[in-house]
DRENDREN-254781 format. One record per residue (C-alpha): x, y, z; residue in three letters. Coordinates in steps of 0.2 Angstrom, whole numbers, plus 5000, padded with zeros to 4 digits. Layout:
XYZALA/...
***
This chain:
455953644386MET/454853794384LYS/455053844402LYS/456953834402ILE/456953944386THR/455854074395VAL/456954074410MET/458554084400LEU/457754234391ALA/457454314408LEU/459254274413ALA/459954354397LEU/458754504399SER/459454524417THR/461154514411MET/460854654398SER/460154754413ALA/461654714423ALA/462854784409GLN/461854934407ALA/462054964426ALA/463954954425THR/464855084434THR/466655134430TYR/468155164441GLN/469255294434ILE/470955334442SER/472455444438LYS/473955344438GLU/475255474434TRP/475655634425SER/477255684416PHE/477755864413ALA/478755884397HIS/480156014399SER/481456094387GLY/481256224374SER/480156164359GLY/479655994367TYR/477855994368LEU/476455864372ALA/475355834357GLU/475155654350ILE/475455494361PRO/475655314354ALA/475855154364TYR/477055024361ASP/476554854368ALA/478254774365ILE/479154894377THR/477654954387ASN/478155134383THR/477155284377ILE/477955394364TRP/477355574364VAL/477755684349ALA/477755874350GLY/478655994338VAL/480455964342LYS/480555784346GLY/479755634355VAL/479855594373ASP/479755404377VAL/478955374393LEU/478855214404ASN/476955174404ALA/476955094421SER/477855244430THR/477755394419GLY/479655414420SER/480655474405LEU/481555334396VAL/482355434382GLN/482155594372ARG/482255584353ILE/482755754345ASP/482055764327THR/482255954325SER/483655934312ALA/482355864300PHE/480955984304GLY/479455994316SER/478655824321ILE/476755824321ASN/476255644324SER/476855464329VAL/476055294326SER/476655124332ILE/476354954326LYS/477354784328ASN/478854874335GLY/478955014322LEU/478655194327ALA/478255304312ALA/478555494314PHE/477755624303ALA/478955774301ILE/478555934292GLU/479856034282ASN/480456194290ASN/479756274275THR/478056194277ARG/477456204259THR/478956094254ASN/478855904255ALA/478955824272GLY/479655654278ILE/479155504287VAL/480455414298GLN/480355244305LEU/481155194322TYR/481355034331ASP/480455044347THR/481654924356SER/483255014352SER/482355184350ARG/483455224335SER/483155224317LEU/482555064310ALA/483654954300ALA/483454964281GLY/482555104272THR/481955214286ASN/481555384278SER/480155424265PHE/479755584256THR/477955624258VAL/476755774254GLY/476855944262ALA/476455964280LEU/476155784285PRO/475055824300ASP/474555644305MET/474955464301LEU/474255294306THR/474655104302PHE/473254994295THR/472654864307HIS/473754734300ASP/475254844300GLY/475554824281SER/475355004276LYS/475655174284ILE/474455314279LEU/475055494280VAL/473855644280ALA/474755784270ASN/473755934275GLU/474656054262GLY/474256214270THR/474656364259PRO/475856504265ASP/474656634260THR/472756604257TYR/471756654242GLY/471056834241LYS/469256884241ARG/468356894224ILE/467157034223GLY/465957084236THR/464656944236ASP/463856884252VAL/464256744256PRO/466056784252ARG/467056694239ASN/468956674239TYR/470056624224GLY/471456494224ALA/473056524234ALA/474656564225ALA/475656434233ASN/474456294240ASP/475256124240PRO/474055984235VAL/473255894250GLY/473555714249SER/473755544258VAL/475355454255THR/475255264256VAL/476855184262ILE/477154994260ASP/477954934275VAL/478554764269ALA/479454834254SER/479855004262ARG/479255104247THR/477955244244VAL/476555144235ALA/475455284231ALA/475055464234THR/473155484233ALA/472455664229THR/470755734229LEU/470655834213ASN/469155784202GLY/468455654215VAL/466555634215PRO/465655724229THR/464055694238SER/463255764254GLY/463055954257SER/463956104263HIS/465656064256ILE/466756224258ARG/467656244242THR/467656434241ASN/468856474256THR/470456514246GLY/471256344250MET/471056164243ASN/470656004252PHE/471755984267GLU/471755804274PRO/471755814293GLU/471555644301TYR/471355464295ILE/470455314302ALA/470455134294VAL/468955024293SER/469054864304GLN/469154754288ASP/470554864281GLY/469654894265SER/469455084267LYS/470155234275ALA/469155384280TYR/469955554280VAL/469355714288THR/469455864277LEU/469055984292GLN/469056154284GLU/468056084270ALA/466756014281ASN/466955844273ALA/467755674273ILE/468655584259GLY/468455394257ILE/470055304252LEU/469955134244ASP/471455044251LEU/471354904237HIS/471755044224THR/472455174235ASN/471355304227THR/469955414234PHE/468255364228THR/467155504235ASN/467155664245VAL/465655674257VAL/464955844263GLY/464455824281LEU/462955954281GLY/462556064296ALA/461856054313LYS/460356164318ASP/460556244335PHE/458756294335SER/458256114338GLN/457856034355PRO/459455964363GLY/460556074352ASN/460756224363THR/462356324364LEU/463056474373ASP/463356604359PRO/464056744370SER/465656764379ASN/464856884391ASN/465456804408GLY/463756714410THR/463556534404VAL/461756524397SER/461256384385PHE/459956434372VAL/459256374356ASN/459756504343ALA/459456534324ASN/461156474319VAL/461856314311LYS/463556234314GLY/464656154301LEU/465255994308TYR/467056014302MET/467855864312PRO/469655844317ASP/469955674325GLY/469055514318ILE/468955334323ASP/468055184316THR/467155024324TYR/466054884319SER/464254854326ALA/463054734319GLY/464154694305GLY/464254874299LYS/465655004299THR/465355164309TYR/466355324310LEU/466555424326VAL/467055604324MET/467555754335ALA/466755904328ASN/467956034332GLU/467756164318GLY/469156264311ASP/469456424300PHE/470856484290ARG/472456524300GLU/472256704295ASP/470456704300ASP/469956774283GLY/468456664282ASP/467756714299ARG/466756864306SER/465756914320ALA/463856884316ALA/463557074319SER/464457104302SER/462957014294LEU/461657114304GLY/461456994319ALA/460957074335THR/460757024353GLY/461356854359GLU/462056814341LEU/462956974338ALA/464656914344ASN/464656734338ILE/465956694325ARG/465256634309VAL/465956574292SER/465856714280ASN/466056594266THR/464356514271ASP/463356644280SER/462256784275SER/461056894284PRO/459756784293GLY/460656624288ASP/462156604300LEU/463456454300TYR/464656434314ALA/466256324313ALA/466056164323GLY/464556074331ALA/465156074349ARG/464855884349SER/465455714343PHE/464555614330SER/464355444324ILE/464055414305ARG/463855264294ASP/465155204281ALA/464355324268ASN/464455474280GLY/462555484284ALA/462255544302LEU/461755414314VAL/462055504331TYR/462555674337ASP/462955714356SER/461955874354GLY/462355994369ASP/462955864381ILE/464855904380LEU/464556094384ASP/463256064397LYS/464255924406GLU/465856044406ALA/464756184413ALA/464056064427ALA/465756024432ARG/466256214433GLY/467556194419ILE/466656274404TYR/467656414397ASP/466456554393ASP/467756654384GLY/467656524370ARG/465756524369SER/465656634354ARG/466956524345ASP/466656334346LYS/466256294364GLY/467256154372VAL/468056114355GLU/467955924354PRO/469655884346GLU/470255704347GLY/469255534349VAL/469955364354GLU/468855204354LEU/469255054365PHE/468354904372THR/467954884390LEU/466954734398ASP/466254694381GLY/465654874378ARG/466354994365THR/466855154373ILE/467255324365ALA/468455444373ALA/468255624367VAL/469555754371GLY/468955934374LEU/470256064369GLU/469456214377ARG/468956194395THR/469756274410THR/470456104416THR/470855954405GLY/469355854401ALA/468955694392ILE/467155634390ALA/466755454390LEU/465255374380PHE/464555194378ASP/464355184359ILE/464154994358THR/462455014349ASP/462655174338PRO/460755204340THR/460755194359LYS/462255294364VAL/462455344383SER/463555464392PHE/464655384405ILE/465655514414ASP/466855654411MET/468655644417ILE/469155814424VAL/471055804425SER/471855924437THR/473555994431GLY/473055964413ASP/472456074399LEU/471956064381ALA/472055874377PRO/472655854359GLU/472955664356GLY/472355514365LEU/472855324365THR/472055184374ALA/472855014378PHE/472854864389THR/474254804400PHE/474254674414GLY/472454644411GLY/471954824414LYS/471354954403SER/472155124401TYR/471955294393LEU/473355414390ALA/473155584383PHE/474455724379ALA/473955904384ASN/474556044372GLU/474056184384GLY/474856114400SER/476256024391ASN/475855864401THR/475455684397THR/474355594409SER/473855414411LEU/472155344418TYR/471655174422SER/469855134418ILE/468854974424SER/467054914423ALA/466254864440VAL/464454794439PRO/463354874452GLU/463054744467PRO/461154744465THR/461354704446SER/462554574449ALA/461454494462ALA/459954494450MET/461054414436LEU/461554274448GLY/459754244454LEU/459254234435GLY/460554104431LEU/460154004447LEU/458353994442ALA/458853924425VAL/459953794434SER/458553744446ALA/457353724431MET/458553614422ARG/458653504438ARG/456853484439ARG/456653444421GLN/457853294423LYS/
***
């Protein structure tokens, strides 16, 4: 029996090696060019019932046939305001629409995905100002809406201290998350962040704006939602049993002087990655969650963001920086001479359920883009490739993270195997000709195949790729030999 156990362990070890040696076939299936004034490609959502992809962008939603990429129908929502997001569950499509006066309350509308018309029953809900993103919980029982609540005019600088401090804005709507109960079609709660306990470090509260929810991800067990507060360099943890925020976690800063954290700080026409005496505030945009080893992990695209009026950013030269750091743009609410903080980490990160950093991709994204000739040096002093969106999916038993890069010269999506959050590996980078600036991503399976769709804000296109896992022949052969050895040993033991 002991020999069989040893051989079985050898076979399982060989199986693990075979999985690690898996290659991926990635193929572009189609691309759709959105046309018409005001119809943009920003956020896609997939409907399994009708095999369609719904793409939201300012004036309305384009519904596409997922198999062919052809336009099924255009839904004009401009009479209600500007649409920012769409999410689909169980045949319901939820639209997040901001008011034409964006500091006023926005709305969420529900559509039937089969009829592509407003759903029966209550189908419109008043939510907070500037609903920027929304998502269903995994069981479809709730819709969570991130109301960003951006002010019309930001707070003014107080005094002349460095780092700078800004006072409150005169008209700054409260950032919040609206919770809609799908069964009763009612607004169950509006969760705000005022007075919520804080932890972590480098939470930005002196920028002349309040907390602005950006993106929401729900834990796999449905008990919590994690909300990125991008400009504040933090996340809010929302208890979905009580529909209240329990904590705001500051995400700290990344040290670009450390090995593996190089950056190109100058937009001088030459791509050169160096370690530099500057730190980066993570400031994530997109977020997703998954479970590994019975624990919840958060995956974040660390884009970075400043105020819309750029009142909280300056060239580092204004703080005495010279040479290669003179032109890099830094947060003037965090930086002082010799202690510089840039916006964004030029990476994606994995954190545990409490916000503690488990993994960061370092300089992989920038360097992989440069290796493929698509790195935009003109963005070097800002945020590099600007990781914006992240989508997780399962392929051949592995958890894959797709990370959209907003600032490359050609559309790019980086793929990583994150099955074990402590042993992350880079798979490949999709370089998608004809696409530019992917904003939102959605993954799905249909007909036994896996697909990744992404909407590109820069090129106003939506593209679909198929992705399949193919074990390398030598690895598959080794696995077969291992299993044959186990079988032979069993026969000899009889």
